[in-house]
C-alpha positions as CSV (number, residue, x, y, z in Angstrom):
1,X,125.8,-33.2,-2.7
2,X,124.7,-36.5,-1.2
3,X,124.6,-39.8,-3.1
4,X,122.3,-42.7,-2.3
5,X,123.0,-46.3,-3.3
6,X,120.0,-48.6,-3.4
7,X,119.2,-52.2,-4.3
8,X,116.3,-54.5,-3.5
9,X,118.5,-56.7,-1.3
10,X,119.9,-54.2,1.2
11,X,118.8,-51.0,2.9
12,X,119.8,-47.8,1.1
13,X,123.1,-46.1,1.9
14,X,123.7,-42.4,1.6
15,X,127.1,-40.8,1.7
16,X,128.8,-37.5,0.8
17,X,129.1,-37.1,-3.0
18,X,132.9,-36.7,-3.1
19,X,133.5,-39.9,-1.2
20,X,130.8,-41.8,-3.2
21,X,132.4,-40.7,-6.6
22,X,135.9,-41.6,-5.4
23,X,134.7,-45.1,-4.3
24,X,132.8,-45.5,-7.6
25,X,136.0,-44.7,-9.6
26,X,138.0,-47.1,-7.5
27,X,135.5,-49.8,-8.4
28,X,136.0,-49.1,-12.1
29,X,132.8,-47.1,-12.5
30,X,132.8,-43.7,-14.4
31,X,131.7,-41.9,-11.2
32,X,128.7,-40.5,-13.0
33,X,125.7,-39.8,-10.7
34,X,122.9,-40.7,-11.4
35,X,123.7,-44.1,-12.8
36,X,123.7,-47.8,-11.9
37,X,125.9,-50.9,-11.5
38,X,124.2,-53.8,-13.2
39,X,124.0,-57.1,-11.4
40,X,126.4,-58.8,-13.8
41,X,129.0,-56.0,-13.2
42,X,128.9,-56.1,-9.4
43,X,131.4,-59.0,-8.9
44,X,134.2,-57.2,-10.9
45,X,133.4,-53.9,-9.2
46,X,133.7,-55.6,-5.8
47,X,137.0,-57.2,-6.6
48,X,138.4,-53.9,-8.0
49,X,137.1,-51.8,-5.1
50,X,138.5,-54.1,-2.4
51,X,141.8,-54.3,-4.2
52,X,142.1,-50.5,-4.7
53,X,141.2,-49.3,-1.2
54,X,144.2,-48.1,0.7
55,X,144.9,-50.0,3.9
56,X,143.3,-48.4,6.9
57,X,145.8,-46.6,9.0
58,X,146.3,-47.9,12.5
59,X,144.5,-45.8,15.1
60,X,146.6,-44.2,17.7
61,X,145.9,-45.6,21.1
62,X,148.2,-43.1,22.9
63,X,146.7,-39.7,23.3
64,X,150.1,-38.4,24.3
65,X,151.6,-39.2,20.9
66,X,149.4,-36.6,19.2
67,X,150.4,-33.0,18.8
68,X,148.7,-31.0,21.6
69,X,147.0,-28.7,19.0
70,X,145.5,-31.8,17.3
71,X,144.0,-33.4,20.5
72,X,140.9,-31.3,20.2
73,X,140.3,-32.2,16.5
74,X,138.5,-35.3,15.2
75,X,140.9,-37.7,13.5
76,X,140.2,-38.3,9.7
77,X,138.1,-41.3,8.8
78,X,140.0,-43.7,6.6
79,X,138.5,-44.4,3.1
80,X,138.4,-48.1,3.9
81,X,136.1,-47.4,6.8
82,X,133.9,-45.1,4.7
83,X,133.7,-47.8,2.1
84,X,132.4,-50.5,4.4
85,X,128.7,-49.8,4.1
86,X,129.0,-49.7,0.3
87,X,130.9,-53.0,0.3
88,X,128.2,-54.6,2.3
89,X,125.5,-53.3,-0.1
90,X,127.4,-54.6,-3.1
91,X,127.9,-58.0,-1.5
92,X,124.2,-58.2,-0.8
93,X,123.3,-57.2,-4.3
94,X,125.8,-59.7,-5.7
95,X,124.3,-62.5,-3.6
96,X,120.8,-61.6,-4.7
97,X,121.6,-60.8,-8.3
98,X,120.1,-57.3,-8.2
99,X,121.2,-54.0,-9.7
100,X,122.5,-51.1,-7.7
101,X,121.0,-47.7,-8.4
102,X,123.1,-44.6,-7.7
103,X,121.2,-41.3,-7.3
104,X,121.8,-37.7,-6.1
105,X,119.9,-36.8,-2.9
106,X,119.7,-33.8,-0.8
C-alpha cells in the first residue's frame, strides 16, 4: 500500500504505507488511512513528530568498516530521513492554515 499526503499549500507526498502509518502514530494520529489532520491540529502533530523521531544514525564514511558481506547491500534509510518530506508538508500546511488529507493510493 502507498499513502499520499496532500494539502493546498504543498505538492503531494507519497510514501510506503508502513512508514506513513508509523510516522502518523509518532505524530499522535491514530494511523488510520484514509483520514486527515485538521489545520488546528497540525502544530501539535509537528511538535510531537519532531520530538519522537529517533536521531538519525551517523553514516559510515569508511567502506572498510563494513562487513564484507554487507558492502553490496544498500544501507537502511533512517526514519528521520524518510520523515523529512512529511515534515516539510506539515510545516507548509501550518503556515498556510490548511488541512492535510491522507489517502491510500496504488
